[in-house]
KOLPAVEX-11940 format. One record per residue (C-alpha): chain; x, y, z; residue number from 1. Coordinates in nm, 3 decimals. Layout:
N
+-------+---------+---------+---------+-----+
| kette |      xx |      yy |      zz |  nr |
+-------+---------+---------+---------+-----+
|     A |       X |       Y |       Z | NUM |
...
+-------+---------+---------+---------+-----+
//
This chain:
187
+-------+---------+---------+---------+-----+
| kette |      xx |      yy |      zz |  nr |
+-------+---------+---------+---------+-----+
|     A |  21.449 |  -0.502 |  -7.445 |   1 |
|     A |  21.240 |  -0.779 |  -7.597 |   2 |
|     A |  21.057 |  -1.060 |  -7.371 |   3 |
|     A |  21.215 |  -1.343 |  -7.612 |   4 |
|     A |  21.567 |  -1.266 |  -7.585 |   5 |
|     A |  21.808 |  -1.416 |  -7.322 |   6 |
|     A |  21.743 |  -1.312 |  -6.967 |   7 |
|     A |  22.051 |  -1.339 |  -6.719 |   8 |
|     A |  21.842 |  -1.390 |  -6.379 |   9 |
|     A |  21.613 |  -1.626 |  -6.515 |  10 |
|     A |  21.712 |  -1.980 |  -6.360 |  11 |
|     A |  21.723 |  -2.288 |  -6.614 |  12 |
|     A |  21.450 |  -2.548 |  -6.536 |  13 |
|     A |  21.542 |  -2.784 |  -6.263 |  14 |
|     A |  21.559 |  -3.164 |  -6.232 |  15 |
|     A |  21.748 |  -3.445 |  -6.390 |  16 |
|     A |  21.834 |  -3.522 |  -6.723 |  17 |
|     A |  21.747 |  -3.878 |  -6.862 |  18 |
|     A |  22.134 |  -3.956 |  -6.885 |  19 |
|     A |  22.186 |  -3.840 |  -6.507 |  20 |
|     A |  21.898 |  -4.099 |  -6.409 |  21 |
|     A |  22.008 |  -4.397 |  -6.586 |  22 |
|     A |  22.368 |  -4.320 |  -6.439 |  23 |
|     A |  22.217 |  -4.303 |  -6.091 |  24 |
|     A |  22.015 |  -4.631 |  -6.137 |  25 |
|     A |  22.309 |  -4.848 |  -6.280 |  26 |
|     A |  22.548 |  -4.740 |  -5.986 |  27 |
|     A |  22.253 |  -4.825 |  -5.760 |  28 |
|     A |  22.217 |  -5.159 |  -5.943 |  29 |
|     A |  22.591 |  -5.231 |  -5.885 |  30 |
|     A |  22.595 |  -5.159 |  -5.519 |  31 |
|     A |  22.264 |  -5.369 |  -5.456 |  32 |
|     A |  22.401 |  -5.663 |  -5.655 |  33 |
|     A |  22.741 |  -5.635 |  -5.422 |  34 |
|     A |  22.564 |  -5.565 |  -5.124 |  35 |
|     A |  22.258 |  -5.808 |  -5.121 |  36 |
|     A |  22.502 |  -6.136 |  -5.092 |  37 |
|     A |  22.695 |  -6.021 |  -4.806 |  38 |
|     A |  22.337 |  -5.871 |  -4.592 |  39 |
|     A |  22.201 |  -6.260 |  -4.651 |  40 |
|     A |  22.538 |  -6.415 |  -4.522 |  41 |
|     A |  22.515 |  -6.118 |  -4.223 |  42 |
|     A |  22.154 |  -6.235 |  -4.168 |  43 |
|     A |  22.233 |  -6.613 |  -4.155 |  44 |
|     A |  22.562 |  -6.552 |  -3.911 |  45 |
|     A |  22.361 |  -6.349 |  -3.704 |  46 |
|     A |  22.061 |  -6.600 |  -3.666 |  47 |
|     A |  22.295 |  -6.855 |  -3.634 |  48 |
|     A |  22.489 |  -6.682 |  -3.356 |  49 |
|     A |  22.161 |  -6.582 |  -3.160 |  50 |
|     A |  22.031 |  -6.953 |  -3.153 |  51 |
|     A |  22.384 |  -7.088 |  -3.026 |  52 |
|     A |  22.390 |  -6.807 |  -2.768 |  53 |
|     A |  22.024 |  -6.919 |  -2.676 |  54 |
|     A |  22.150 |  -7.278 |  -2.609 |  55 |
|     A |  22.438 |  -7.141 |  -2.417 |  56 |
|     A |  22.202 |  -6.938 |  -2.181 |  57 |
|     A |  21.997 |  -7.217 |  -2.122 |  58 |
|     A |  22.276 |  -7.472 |  -2.024 |  59 |
|     A |  22.413 |  -7.205 |  -1.796 |  60 |
|     A |  22.071 |  -7.127 |  -1.655 |  61 |
|     A |  22.006 |  -7.489 |  -1.584 |  62 |
|     A |  22.361 |  -7.536 |  -1.423 |  63 |
|     A |  22.284 |  -7.229 |  -1.200 |  64 |
|     A |  21.912 |  -7.334 |  -1.128 |  65 |
|     A |  22.079 |  -7.689 |  -1.045 |  66 |
|     A |  22.306 |  -7.508 |  -0.781 |  67 |
|     A |  22.059 |  -7.253 |  -0.643 |  68 |
|     A |  21.800 |  -7.510 |  -0.578 |  69 |
|     A |  22.009 |  -7.817 |  -0.469 |  70 |
|     A |  21.745 |  -8.024 |  -0.566 |  71 |
|     A |  21.869 |  -8.377 |  -0.502 |  72 |
|     A |  21.745 |  -8.471 |  -0.856 |  73 |
|     A |  21.896 |  -8.204 |  -1.024 |  74 |
|     A |  21.768 |  -8.012 |  -1.292 |  75 |
|     A |  21.707 |  -8.152 |  -1.654 |  76 |
|     A |  21.749 |  -7.973 |  -1.992 |  77 |
|     A |  21.550 |  -8.175 |  -2.249 |  78 |
|     A |  21.400 |  -8.153 |  -2.604 |  79 |
|     A |  21.054 |  -8.067 |  -2.604 |  80 |
|     A |  20.813 |  -8.019 |  -2.907 |  81 |
|     A |  20.544 |  -7.856 |  -2.687 |  82 |
|     A |  20.752 |  -7.607 |  -2.443 |  83 |
|     A |  20.603 |  -7.810 |  -2.138 |  84 |
|     A |  20.712 |  -8.153 |  -2.135 |  85 |
|     A |  21.003 |  -8.349 |  -2.234 |  86 |
|     A |  20.970 |  -8.528 |  -2.558 |  87 |
|     A |  21.197 |  -8.738 |  -2.797 |  88 |
|     A |  21.315 |  -8.582 |  -3.107 |  89 |
|     A |  21.563 |  -8.359 |  -3.253 |  90 |
|     A |  21.683 |  -8.062 |  -3.016 |  91 |
|     A |  21.587 |  -7.822 |  -3.311 |  92 |
|     A |  21.227 |  -7.854 |  -3.205 |  93 |
|     A |  21.258 |  -7.656 |  -2.888 |  94 |
|     A |  21.398 |  -7.746 |  -2.543 |  95 |
|     A |  21.274 |  -7.664 |  -2.157 |  96 |
|     A |  21.474 |  -7.664 |  -1.826 |  97 |
|     A |  21.250 |  -7.873 |  -1.577 |  98 |
|     A |  21.340 |  -8.000 |  -1.226 |  99 |
|     A |  21.484 |  -8.343 |  -1.193 | 100 |
|     A |  21.167 |  -8.566 |  -1.142 | 101 |
|     A |  20.935 |  -8.347 |  -1.306 | 102 |
|     A |  20.759 |  -8.030 |  -1.252 | 103 |
|     A |  20.679 |  -7.691 |  -1.384 | 104 |
|     A |  20.916 |  -7.588 |  -1.687 | 105 |
|     A |  21.168 |  -7.316 |  -1.570 | 106 |
|     A |  21.244 |  -7.201 |  -1.883 | 107 |
|     A |  21.129 |  -7.299 |  -2.257 | 108 |
|     A |  21.288 |  -7.248 |  -2.573 | 109 |
|     A |  21.090 |  -7.250 |  -2.895 | 110 |
|     A |  21.179 |  -7.431 |  -3.228 | 111 |
|     A |  21.492 |  -7.324 |  -3.421 | 112 |
|     A |  21.379 |  -7.088 |  -3.719 | 113 |
|     A |  21.481 |  -7.123 |  -4.096 | 114 |
|     A |  21.540 |  -7.515 |  -4.078 | 115 |
|     A |  21.830 |  -7.506 |  -3.877 | 116 |
|     A |  21.913 |  -7.824 |  -3.706 | 117 |
|     A |  22.078 |  -7.902 |  -3.388 | 118 |
|     A |  22.238 |  -8.223 |  -3.318 | 119 |
|     A |  22.386 |  -8.338 |  -2.965 | 120 |
|     A |  22.592 |  -8.633 |  -2.882 | 121 |
|     A |  22.801 |  -8.801 |  -2.631 | 122 |
|     A |  23.139 |  -8.994 |  -2.736 | 123 |
|     A |  23.104 |  -8.955 |  -3.110 | 124 |
|     A |  22.792 |  -9.125 |  -3.203 | 125 |
|     A |  22.547 |  -9.144 |  -2.904 | 126 |
|     A |  22.263 |  -8.888 |  -2.950 | 127 |
|     A |  22.137 |  -8.726 |  -2.635 | 128 |
|     A |  21.775 |  -8.548 |  -2.586 | 129 |
|     A |  21.822 |  -8.500 |  -2.260 | 130 |
|     A |  22.093 |  -8.371 |  -1.970 | 131 |
|     A |  22.088 |  -8.334 |  -1.585 | 132 |
|     A |  22.275 |  -8.121 |  -1.377 | 133 |
|     A |  22.353 |  -8.244 |  -1.026 | 134 |
|     A |  22.313 |  -8.002 |  -0.730 | 135 |
|     A |  22.702 |  -7.961 |  -0.748 | 136 |
|     A |  22.662 |  -7.824 |  -1.105 | 137 |
|     A |  22.817 |  -8.129 |  -1.268 | 138 |
|     A |  22.679 |  -8.320 |  -1.539 | 139 |
|     A |  22.471 |  -8.622 |  -1.399 | 140 |
|     A |  22.613 |  -8.916 |  -1.526 | 141 |
|     A |  22.937 |  -8.713 |  -1.605 | 142 |
|     A |  23.024 |  -8.693 |  -1.991 | 143 |
|     A |  23.083 |  -8.417 |  -2.244 | 144 |
|     A |  22.808 |  -8.317 |  -2.458 | 145 |
|     A |  22.874 |  -8.189 |  -2.816 | 146 |
|     A |  22.646 |  -8.014 |  -3.012 | 147 |
|     A |  22.638 |  -7.940 |  -3.371 | 148 |
|     A |  22.425 |  -7.627 |  -3.506 | 149 |
|     A |  22.365 |  -7.621 |  -3.902 | 150 |
|     A |  22.192 |  -7.368 |  -4.124 | 151 |
|     A |  22.117 |  -7.415 |  -4.507 | 152 |
|     A |  22.485 |  -7.361 |  -4.571 | 153 |
|     A |  22.536 |  -7.708 |  -4.437 | 154 |
|     A |  22.861 |  -7.824 |  -4.251 | 155 |
|     A |  23.121 |  -7.540 |  -4.381 | 156 |
|     A |  22.931 |  -7.295 |  -4.147 | 157 |
|     A |  22.827 |  -7.538 |  -3.883 | 158 |
|     A |  22.870 |  -7.433 |  -3.508 | 159 |
|     A |  23.023 |  -7.673 |  -3.245 | 160 |
|     A |  22.942 |  -7.604 |  -2.895 | 161 |
|     A |  23.041 |  -7.867 |  -2.626 | 162 |
|     A |  22.904 |  -7.886 |  -2.238 | 163 |
|     A |  23.199 |  -8.074 |  -2.081 | 164 |
|     A |  23.149 |  -8.275 |  -1.778 | 165 |
|     A |  23.251 |  -8.032 |  -1.562 | 166 |
|     A |  22.954 |  -7.800 |  -1.655 | 167 |
|     A |  23.202 |  -7.581 |  -1.850 | 168 |
|     A |  23.059 |  -7.453 |  -2.216 | 169 |
|     A |  23.291 |  -7.411 |  -2.517 | 170 |
|     A |  23.167 |  -7.244 |  -2.817 | 171 |
|     A |  23.394 |  -7.271 |  -3.123 | 172 |
|     A |  23.498 |  -6.935 |  -3.288 | 173 |
|     A |  23.582 |  -7.112 |  -3.618 | 174 |
|     A |  23.279 |  -7.249 |  -3.838 | 175 |
|     A |  23.299 |  -7.587 |  -3.985 | 176 |
|     A |  23.532 |  -7.714 |  -3.743 | 177 |
|     A |  23.554 |  -7.889 |  -3.386 | 178 |
|     A |  23.836 |  -7.771 |  -3.164 | 179 |
|     A |  24.063 |  -8.036 |  -3.321 | 180 |
|     A |  23.999 |  -7.889 |  -3.642 | 181 |
|     A |  23.817 |  -8.198 |  -3.773 | 182 |
|     A |  23.523 |  -8.106 |  -4.021 | 183 |
|     A |  23.206 |  -8.102 |  -3.861 | 184 |
|     A |  22.907 |  -8.276 |  -4.025 | 185 |
|     A |  22.539 |  -8.181 |  -4.074 | 186 |
|     A |  22.249 |  -8.396 |  -4.128 | 187 |
+-------+---------+---------+---------+-----+
//
């Protein structure tokens, strides 16, 4: 038998053909084009959810400490740019929990990432930069505080968080609206 002829035990060379490679690259490109915007939205939603939960935890912690410590001056949650003292400015720069009348910070939360904003108001327009929980766990003076958490998607994806005068916390499950269905606004 000649060495140049057909040999049925010999395997064909392995690997991909150029056409197979181009088909796989095309399918991968299509999948990436579909998945990338959804992944970006997922990341923004998770970041916003984590920041809302951080605020909720802080407020619940401060209320709990006010009851536990029974400090006649209460426990204060306030805006803080340095994580040590109460300052003026936006909640987006971070906030702390401190005993009423001053003292060492019990909890410090750093500034929000990715250019997100957090605003707080009482009523409809009065800006709030601090609030105090009395030893009974109620806000002192009693007034609801309404927070709006916004990211780069603006008001359509904003989150509504409300701390009632009795200390009860509510986070709206529907982005972009308050519990009454009114559209939120972002700075």
